[in-house]
C-alpha positions in Angstrom: -191.2 -32.2 -203.2 -189.2 -34.0 -205.7 -186.8 -36.8 -205.3 -184.0 -35.7 -202.9 -181.4 -37.6 -204.9 -182.6 -36.5 -208.3 -182.5 -32.8 -208.9 -182.1 -32.7 -212.6 -185.2 -30.5 -212.9 -183.8 -27.6 -210.8 -182.5 -25.6 -213.7 -185.9 -25.5 -215.2 -187.7 -23.8 -212.3 -187.5 -20.5 -210.5 -186.5 -20.5 -206.9 -185.1 -24.1 -207.0 -184.1 -23.9 -203.3 -187.8 -24.5 -202.5 -187.4 -28.1 -203.6 -183.9 -29.0 -202.4 -184.8 -30.6 -199.0 -181.9 -31.5 -196.8 -182.4 -28.5 -194.6 -180.6 -28.2 -191.3 -182.5 -30.4 -188.7 -184.5 -32.2 -191.4 -185.1 -35.8 -190.2 -184.1 -38.8 -192.4 -184.8 -42.3 -191.3 -184.4 -45.8 -192.9 -187.9 -46.5 -194.4 -187.4 -50.2 -193.7 -187.0 -49.5 -190.0 -190.3 -47.7 -189.4 -193.8 -49.0 -189.1 -195.6 -45.8 -190.3 -194.7 -43.3 -192.9 -196.4 -39.9 -192.7 -196.3 -36.9 -195.1 -197.3 -33.6 -193.6 -198.8 -31.5 -196.4 -199.0 -27.7 -196.4 -201.1 -26.6 -199.4 -199.1 -23.4 -200.2 -195.6 -22.6 -201.4 -192.6 -23.6 -199.4 -191.9 -20.1 -198.1 -195.4 -19.9 -196.5 -195.5 -23.5 -195.2 -192.1 -23.3 -193.6 -193.2 -20.1 -191.8 -196.0 -22.0 -190.1 -195.4 -23.0 -186.5 -197.9 -25.9 -186.3 -196.5 -28.1 -189.0 -193.0 -27.9 -187.5 -194.4 -28.8 -184.1 -196.2 -31.9 -185.4 -193.1 -32.8 -187.4 -191.0 -32.9 -184.2 -193.6 -34.8 -182.2 -194.0 -37.5 -184.8 -190.3 -37.9 -185.5 -189.5 -38.4 -181.8 -191.1 -41.8 -182.2 -188.6 -44.3 -183.6 -191.3 -46.3 -185.5 -192.7 -43.2 -187.3 -191.0 -41.2 -190.1 -192.7 -37.9 -190.8 -191.7 -36.1 -194.0 -193.0 -32.9 -195.7 -194.5 -31.7 -199.0 -195.5 -28.2 -200.0 -197.6 -27.0 -203.0 -195.5 -26.7 -206.2 -195.3 -23.4 -208.0 -196.8 -23.4 -211.5 -193.5 -23.9 -213.2 -192.8 -27.1 -211.3 -196.3 -28.4 -211.7 -196.0 -27.9 -215.4 -192.7 -29.7 -215.4 -194.0 -32.6 -213.4 -197.1 -33.0 -215.6 -195.0 -32.8 -218.8 -192.6 -35.5 -217.5 -195.5 -37.5 -215.9 -193.7 -37.4 -212.6 -195.4 -37.5 -209.2 -195.3 -34.9 -206.5 -193.0 -36.3 -203.7 -191.8 -35.6 -200.2 -188.8 -33.5 -199.5 -187.0 -35.9 -197.3 -187.0 -39.2 -199.2 -188.5 -38.2 -202.6 -191.2 -40.8 -202.2 -194.5 -40.1 -204.1 -197.4 -39.1 -201.9 -199.3 -42.2 -202.9 -196.7 -44.4 -201.0 -197.3 -42.9 -197.6 -199.6 -44.4 -195.0 -200.9 -41.2 -193.7 -201.2 -37.7 -195.2 -201.6 -34.9 -192.6 -202.9 -31.8 -194.2 -202.7 -28.3 -192.7 -205.9 -26.3 -193.5 -205.1 -22.7 -192.5 -207.3 -20.8 -195.0 -209.9 -21.4 -197.6 -207.9 -20.1 -200.5 -205.7 -23.1 -200.3 -208.3 -25.7 -201.0 -207.5 -26.2 -204.7 -203.8 -26.3 -203.9 -204.6 -29.4 -201.8 -206.5 -31.0 -204.6 -203.6 -30.3 -206.9 -201.1 -31.9 -204.5 -203.2 -35.0 -204.1 -203.7 -35.2 -207.9 -200.0 -34.8 -208.6 -199.1 -37.2 -205.8 -201.3 -40.0 -207.3 -203.9 -40.0 -204.5 -207.6 -40.2 -205.4 -209.2 -36.9 -204.5 -212.4 -38.3 -203.0 -212.2 -40.3 -199.8 -214.9 -42.6 -201.2 -212.6 -43.6 -204.1 -209.8 -44.7 -201.8 -209.2 -48.3 -200.7 -206.7 -50.0 -198.4 -203.8 -49.3 -200.8 -204.2 -45.6 -200.6 -203.0 -43.2 -197.8 -205.3 -42.1 -195.1 -205.9 -38.3 -195.6 -206.6 -36.3 -192.4 -206.8 -32.5 -192.1 -206.3 -30.1 -189.2 -206.2 -26.4 -188.6 -208.6 -23.5 -188.2 -210.4 -24.0 -191.5 -211.6 -27.4 -190.1 -214.2 -25.6 -187.9 -216.3 -25.5 -191.0 -215.1 -28.6 -192.8 -218.0 -29.1 -195.1 -216.7 -27.6 -198.4 -213.8 -30.0 -198.3 -215.4 -32.8 -196.3 -215.6 -35.3 -199.2 -211.8 -35.2 -199.7 -210.9 -36.3 -196.2 -211.1 -39.5 -194.3 -211.2 -37.4 -191.1 -210.5 -33.9 -189.8 -209.1 -32.9 -186.4 -210.9 -30.1 -184.6 -208.8 -28.1 -182.2 -205.3 -28.8 -180.8 -203.2 -31.5 -182.5 -200.3 -32.2 -180.2 -201.8 -35.2 -178.5 -204.2 -36.6 -181.1 -201.6 -36.8 -183.8 -200.0 -39.8 -182.1 -203.3 -41.4 -181.4 -204.1 -41.1 -185.1 -200.8 -42.5 -186.1 -201.3 -45.5 -183.8 -204.8 -46.1 -185.1 -203.7 -45.9 -188.8 -200.8 -48.2 -188.1 -203.1 -50.8 -186.5 -205.6 -50.5 -189.3 -202.9 -51.0 -191.9 -201.5 -54.0 -190.1 -205.0 -55.6 -189.9 -205.7 -54.9 -193.6 -209.0 -53.2 -192.6 -211.6 -51.7 -194.9 -212.2 -48.0 -195.3 -215.5 -48.3 -193.4 -213.7 -49.9 -190.5 -211.1 -47.1 -190.6 -213.8 -44.4 -190.4 -215.6 -46.2 -187.5 -212.3 -46.4 -185.6 -211.4 -42.8 -186.3 -214.8 -41.7 -184.9 -213.8 -43.0 -181.5 -211.0 -40.4 -181.1 -211.8 -37.2 -179.2 -211.9 -34.2 -181.5 -211.9 -36.2 -184.8 -214.7 -35.6 -187.3 -215.4 -38.3 -189.9 -217.4 -36.7 -192.8 -218.6 -40.1 -194.2 -220.5 -40.6 -190.9 -222.7 -37.5 -191.4 -225.2 -36.9 -194.2 -226.3 -33.4 -195.3 -229.9 -32.9 -196.5 -230.8 -29.7 -198.5 -234.1 -28.3 -199.5 -234.9 -27.2 -203.1 -233.5 -23.7 -202.5 -230.2 -25.1 -201.4 -230.7 -24.3 -197.7 -229.4 -27.0 -195.3 -232.4 -28.8 -193.9 -230.8 -31.5 -191.7 -227.5 -32.9 -190.5 -228.1 -36.6 -190.2 -225.5 -38.6 -188.1 -224.6 -42.0 -189.7 -222.4 -43.1 -186.8 -222.3 -42.8 -183.0 -222.1 -39.0 -182.6 -224.4 -36.2 -183.4 -221.8 -33.5 -182.6 -218.0 -33.5 -182.5 -216.3 -31.4 -179.8 -212.9 -29.9 -180.4 -209.8 -31.4 -178.8 -208.2 -29.2 -176.1 -204.6 -29.4 -174.9 -205.2 -28.3 -171.3 -201.6 -27.5 -170.5 -199.1 -26.3 -173.2 -196.2 -27.2 -170.9 -197.1 -30.9 -171.1 -195.8 -31.3 -174.7 -192.1 -30.7 -175.2 -191.2 -28.3 -178.1 -188.9 -29.6 -180.8 -185.3 -29.2 -179.7 -184.1 -28.9 -183.3 -186.4 -26.7 -185.4 -186.1 -26.8 -189.1 -184.0 -24.2 -190.8 -185.3 -23.2 -194.3 -183.1 -23.6 -197.4 -184.2 -20.2 -198.7 -185.7 -17.0 -197.4 -189.3 -17.5 -196.2 -192.1 -15.2 -195.1 -191.2 -15.3 -191.4 -187.5 -16.1 -191.4 -187.0 -16.3 -187.7 -187.3 -18.6 -184.7 -190.9 -18.6 -183.5 -192.2 -19.5 -180.1 -195.9 -19.7 -179.1 -195.9 -18.3 -175.5 -199.7 -18.4 -175.1 -202.6 -20.0 -176.9 -206.1 -18.5 -177.0 -207.5 -15.0 -176.4 -210.0 -13.6 -174.0 -210.4 -10.1 -175.6 -213.6 -11.2 -177.4 -213.3 -9.3 -180.7 -216.6 -10.2 -182.4 -215.2 -10.7 -185.9 -212.3 -12.9 -184.8 -212.6 -16.6 -185.3 -209.3 -17.4 -183.7 -210.3 -15.6 -180.6 -213.3 -18.0 -180.3 -212.0 -21.4 -181.5 -208.7 -21.3 -179.5 -210.3 -20.6 -176.1 -209.4 -20.9 -173.3 -206.1 -19.1 -172.8 -203.2 -21.3 -171.8 -199.8 -19.7 -171.1 -196.5 -21.4 -171.5 -194.1 -21.4 -168.5 -191.7 -18.5 -169.1 -188.7 -20.3 -167.7 -189.3 -23.2 -170.0 -189.8 -20.7 -172.9 -186.5 -19.0 -172.2 -184.6 -22.3 -171.9 -186.1 -23.5 -175.2 -185.2 -20.3 -177.1 -181.6 -20.6 -176.1 -181.5 -24.3 -177.0 -183.2 -23.8 -180.3 -181.0 -20.8 -181.3 -177.9 -23.0 -180.7 -179.4 -25.6 -183.0 -180.5 -23.2 -185.8 -178.5 -19.9 -185.9 -181.5 -17.7 -186.4 -180.9 -14.0 -185.9 -184.4 -13.1 -184.7 -186.8 -14.6 -182.2 -190.6 -14.0 -182.5 -192.8 -14.5 -179.5 -196.3 -15.5 -180.7 -199.7 -15.2 -179.2 -203.1 -13.9 -180.3 -202.7 -11.0 -177.9 -199.1 -11.1 -176.7 -199.4 -8.1 -174.4 -201.8 -10.1 -172.2 -199.1 -12.7 -171.4 -198.4 -11.9 -167.7 -194.6 -12.6 -167.6 -193.9 -10.8 -170.9 -191.9 -8.0 -169.4 -189.6 -10.3 -167.4 -189.3 -12.8 -170.2 -188.4 -10.0 -172.7 -185.8 -8.5 -170.5 -184.3 -11.9 -169.7 -184.2 -12.7 -173.4 -182.6 -9.5 -174.4 -180.0 -9.7 -171.7 -178.8 -13.0 -173.1 -179.5 -12.4 -176.9 -178.3 -8.9 -177.4 -174.6 -9.7 -177.1 -175.1 -12.2 -180.0 -177.1 -9.5 -182.0 -180.2 -11.7 -181.9 -183.4 -9.5 -182.0 -186.8 -10.1 -180.5 -190.1 -9.2 -182.2 -193.6 -9.1 -180.7 -196.4 -9.4 -183.3 -200.0 -9.0 -182.3 -199.2 -6.3 -179.7 -202.2 -4.3 -178.7 -201.6 -0.6 -178.4 -202.8 -0.4 -174.8 -200.4 -3.1 -173.7 -197.2 -1.7 -175.3 -195.1 -0.1 -172.5 -192.0 2.2 -172.8 -190.0 -0.5 -171.0 -191.0 -3.1 -173.7 -190.1 -0.6 -176.5 -186.7 -0.1 -174.9 -186.0 -3.8 -174.7 -187.1 -4.5 -178.2 -184.7 -2.0 -179.8 -181.6 -3.1 -177.9 -180.5 -5.0 -180.9 -182.6 -3.5 -183.7 -186.0 -2.1 -184.1 -188.2 -4.9 -185.3 -191.6 -4.2 -186.7 -194.2 -2.5 -184.5 -197.8 -3.0 -185.3 -201.0 -1.2 -184.1 -204.3 -2.7 -185.0 -207.2 -0.2 -184.5 -209.3 -2.4 -186.9 -211.9 0.4 -187.3 -211.8 4.1 -188.0 -214.1 5.2 -185.2 -214.5 4.6 -181.5 -218.2 3.7 -182.1 -217.4 0.9 -184.6 -214.6 -0.4 -182.3 -217.3 -0.8 -179.6 -219.5 -2.7 -182.1 -216.8 -5.2 -182.7 -215.7 -5.2 -179.1 -212.2 -3.9 -179.9 -211.9 -2.3 -176.5 -209.3 0.2 -177.6 -209.7 3.9 -177.2 -208.3 6.5 -179.6 -206.3 7.9 -176.7 -204.6 4.6 -176.2 -203.8 4.3 -179.9 -202.3 7.8 -180.1 -200.4 7.4 -176.8 -198.7 4.2 -178.2 -197.9 5.9 -181.5 -196.3 8.9 -179.7 -194.2 6.6 -177.5 -193.1 4.6 -180.5 -192.0 7.7 -182.5 -190.3 9.2 -179.4 -188.4 5.9 -178.9 -187.0 6.2 -182.4 -189.4 4.1 -184.6 -189.8 5.8 -188.0 -192.2 3.1 -189.4 -195.4 1.8 -187.8 -197.8 -0.8 -189.3 -201.5 -0.3 -189.0 -204.3 -2.8 -189.5 -207.8 -1.9 -190.5 -210.9 -3.8 -191.6 -213.5 -2.6 -194.1 -217.1 -3.7 -194.4 -217.7 -4.5 -190.7 -221.3 -4.9 -189.5 -223.0 -1.5 -188.7 -220.2 0.3 -190.7 -221.0 3.7 -192.1 -219.3 6.0 -194.6 -218.1 8.1 -191.6 -216.4 5.0 -190.2 -214.5 4.4 -193.4 -213.5 8.1 -193.6 -212.2 7.7 -190.1 -209.4 5.3 -191.3 -207.4 7.8 -193.3 -208.1 10.5 -190.7 -206.7 8.3 -187.9 -203.7 7.4 -190.0 -202.9 11.1 -190.6 -203.4 11.8 -186.9 -200.9 9.1 -186.0 -198.4 10.7 -188.4 -198.9 14.0 -186.8 -198.0 12.5 -183.5 -194.3 12.1 -184.6 -191.8 14.6 -183.2 -191.1 17.7 -185.3 -188.3 17.1 -187.7 -188.7 13.3 -187.9 -189.7 11.5 -191.0 -192.5 9.1 -189.9 -194.0 6.5 -192.3 -196.9 4.1 -192.1 -197.6 0.8 -193.7 -201.4 0.5 -193.7 -203.0 -2.9 -194.3 -206.6 -3.1 -195.3 -208.7 -6.2 -195.2 -212.4 -6.7 -195.9 -214.7 -8.3 -193.4 -215.6 -11.9 -193.8 -218.2 -13.4 -191.4 -216.5 -16.5 -189.9 -218.2 -19.6 -188.3 -218.3 -19.7 -184.5 -218.2 -15.9 -184.1 -221.0 -13.5 -183.1 -221.0 -12.2 -186.7 -221.4 -15.7 -188.3 -225.0 -14.7 -189.2 -224.1 -11.4 -190.9 -224.3 -10.5 -194.5 -221.0 -10.1 -196.5 -220.8 -7.4 -199.1 -220.8 -8.7 -202.7 -217.7 -8.4 -204.9 -218.6 -5.0 -206.5 -219.5 -3.3 -203.2 -216.4 -4.7 -201.5 -214.3 -3.4 -204.3 -216.0 0.0 -204.1 -215.5 0.4 -200.4 -211.9 -0.8 -200.6 -210.9 1.6 -203.3 -212.7 4.4 -201.5 -210.5 4.0 -198.5 -207.2 3.4 -200.1 -207.7 6.3 -202.5 -207.9 8.6 -199.4 -204.7 7.1 -198.0 -202.6 8.2 -201.0 -199.6 10.3 -199.8 -195.9 9.8 -199.9 -195.4 8.6 -196.3 -198.2 6.1 -196.3 -197.9 2.8 -198.1 -201.1 0.9 -198.4 -201.5 -2.9 -198.9 -204.8 -4.7 -199.3 -206.3 -8.1 -200.0 -208.1 -8.0 -203.3 -211.9 -7.9 -203.3 -211.9 -11.0 -205.5 -209.9 -12.9 -202.8 -212.3 -11.7 -200.1 -215.3 -12.7 -202.1 -214.0 -16.2 -202.7 -212.9 -16.7 -199.2 -216.3 -15.6 -198.0 -218.1 -18.1 -200.1 -216.1 -21.1 -198.8 -215.9 -19.8 -195.2 -219.6 -20.3 -194.7 -220.1 -22.9 -197.4 -221.4 -26.5 -197.3 -220.8 -29.8 -199.1 -222.4 -28.5 -202.3 -219.2 -26.6 -202.9 -217.0 -29.7 -203.1 -217.9 -30.2 -206.8 -217.1 -26.5 -207.4 -213.6 -27.1 -206.0 -213.1 -30.1 -208.3 -214.2 -28.1 -211.3 -212.1 -25.1 -210.4 -209.1 -27.4 -210.0 -209.8 -28.9 -213.4 -209.9 -25.4 -214.8 -206.5 -24.5 -213.4 -207.3 -22.5 -210.3 -204.2 -22.6 -208.0 -202.6 -20.4 -205.4 -205.5 -18.1 -205.0 -204.1 -16.4 -201.9 -201.4 -15.0 -204.2 -202.7 -11.9 -206.1 -200.6 -12.7 -209.1 -202.2 -16.1 -209.5 -205.8 -15.3 -208.5 -208.1 -15.4 -211.5 -211.8 -14.8 -211.0 -213.2 -15.9 -214.3 -212.3 -19.6 -214.0 -214.0 -19.6 -210.6 -217.1 -18.1 -212.1 -217.1 -20.8 -214.8 -216.7 -23.5 -212.1 -219.7 -22.2 -210.2 -221.8 -22.0 -213.5 -220.7 -25.5 -214.5 -221.8 -27.0 -211.2 -225.0 -25.0 -210.9 -224.0 -23.3 -207.7 -224.8 -19.6 -207.0 -221.7 -18.2 -205.1 -223.4 -15.1 -203.6 -226.0 -17.4 -201.9 -223.3 -18.0 -199.3 -222.8 -14.3 -198.7 -226.4 -13.7 -197.5 -227.4 -12.9 -193.9 -228.5 -16.1 -192.0 -231.5 -16.2 -189.8 -230.7 -17.1 -186.2 -233.0 -20.2 -186.4 -231.4 -21.4 -189.7 -229.3 -24.6 -189.5 -225.7 -23.8 -190.3 -223.3 -26.2 -192.1 -221.0 -26.3 -189.1 -223.7 -26.7 -186.3 -222.4 -30.3 -185.7 -218.9 -29.0 -184.9 -218.5 -27.8 -181.3 -215.8 -25.3 -180.7 -216.9 -25.0 -177.0 -218.3 -21.4 -177.3 -222.1 -21.7 -176.9 -224.7 -20.5 -179.5 -226.4 -18.5 -176.8 -223.2 -16.6 -176.0 -222.7 -15.8 -179.7 -226.2 -14.6 -180.1 -225.9 -12.5 -176.9 -222.7 -10.9 -178.3 -224.4 -10.2 -181.6 -227.1 -8.3 -179.7 -224.5 -6.4 -177.6 -222.9 -5.4 -180.9 -226.2 -3.9 -182.1 -226.3 -1.9 -178.8 -222.7 -0.8 -179.0 -221.9 -2.6 -175.7 -218.5 -3.8 -174.8 -218.0 -7.2 -173.2 -215.0 -7.3 -170.8 -212.0 -9.6 -170.8 -212.8 -12.6 -168.6 -209.3 -12.8 -167.2 -209.8 -9.4 -165.6 -213.6 -9.1 -165.0 -214.5 -12.7 -164.3 -216.3 -15.4 -166.3 -218.5 -14.2 -169.1 -220.2 -17.6 -169.6 -218.9 -18.3 -173.1 -219.2 -22.0 -172.4 -215.6 -23.1 -173.1 -214.3 -23.7 -169.6 -215.6 -26.6 -167.5 -213.6 -25.2 -164.4 -212.0 -28.6 -164.1 -209.7 -29.9 -166.9 -210.5 -27.0 -169.3 -210.0 -23.6 -167.9 -207.7 -20.5 -168.0 -204.1 -21.4 -167.3 -202.3 -18.2 -166.7 -198.7 -17.7 -165.7 -198.0 -15.3 -162.9 -196.3 -12.1 -163.9 -193.5 -12.7 -161.4 -193.0 -16.3 -162.2 -189.7 -16.0 -164.2 -186.5 -16.4 -162.1 -184.4 -14.0 -164.1 -181.2 -14.8 -162.2 -181.5 -18.5 -162.8 -181.8 -18.2 -166.6 -179.3 -20.0 -168.8 -176.9 -18.1 -171.0 -176.2 -18.7 -174.6 -173.0 -20.7 -175.3 
């Protein structure tokens, strides 16, 4: 994020490799030969942003076009920010070292709410006005995308537009529109009106939010042609080619491996899970194409591990055949394969045997709740028997370390449910063979009601109660063969406020940025008091956003259509109260969630026998 041919600052910062650029497969073009310059911004540190699959995918799609040059910028660490401000130097792209203010289009990845002030800091350091209303034709167009856009309101004033849903197709439409607007020297209002015409694109300036005296949203008033904006859906993953030359990071990153999304969407229907709702319907990638791409991408990068990604990877029909075919070809080169997001009831002995042919990559079980009753409430259709059976098989196959995920503060949770978490963890340890030395990494997170889920109306526990429950569970997990990790209660509190927030929070973000709030997803940088000061200074009560919402109340995201109907969400909330499970639609038929139109948008599942193993390519 500094000039690629001027690295005289590197000796003054920690981890200077974050800022080197010039990675293997980075794209450099002649700026005089392109019509549109794009900077893709990830508002977190390099090692997080480079681990994100979506940004790399859009980078490849844009740079396939000869007339577009897409570059990247990541949030600076505090030491670099201080250095830039001291020297009055701007934040710039990695590839060319151009200040962010010189780009035509800034594409921002909004993955989580705790990155909002990072974005403001990047725009500020890059010389870009923070508010869309303050920009004119000389400034970049700022467009966001990612899961946090499904409640865009807390950050709405900072964006010219936000993309709802899949970005692979709309990104080129946006680029074409911005290039035409730039060539015609249009006004900002003309830009907004043109952006409104694109499917899946939300233009905040064309919606007005009215509040009553208590701060409750009274009306969402359209100022343009639309009253609602429906998400963009890529109906077939196989229609968009994956980048042939993925970026190779210049330093160790969070997920330092070659990642491949083999399926998008999930039909399990966990009632707390936003991703499971907003990414519907399920669309599988062709396994033969996946295999061919892995081999091509490994040859172009040299990674030593391949990660197959999906919200519920065990539900991918051809997984067993794809895994065997990959291991047959990758194990001679000592390239391992990992399977995150594997449900306990889909993990088979054959899969375990394949995974450990090179080395035992991480194995994760996600019970989420400490009791069968609470798992029924959240529709985590996973029995204790299935959890224990998977643990026994893993220990018997030679795994010594298992990862477990649990959530605290779920709706209808009791003290007994929380006590069930350490009890289940110890039961899993006891399933290991006699004489072995099993270990557990237990990850604890606190429940946050998310928009577009059956629990979007639920109350979130306040900061002190969240802290009390969290410490109560982790204190019971203290023993030498259990390592416990957790998100801080302060981070949960802050994320919860912005998760279901509205436009009244935008001034809070500006004030928090002014007070130095940065990198709040990192516990070492998270400071609660400046946030409290920002809320007080702007007259906003943060706990107002943690309250339970009435079903008839207008929600700040009601003009955003993720495809899942309100009636379905309310029905699922009622079924949670009754402890009723809702089956998986890929096995039990349509559950009328509202996403599929049974025409263009529908389940696209690959057959479990679709992969011609004998025809697969071999690594060179």
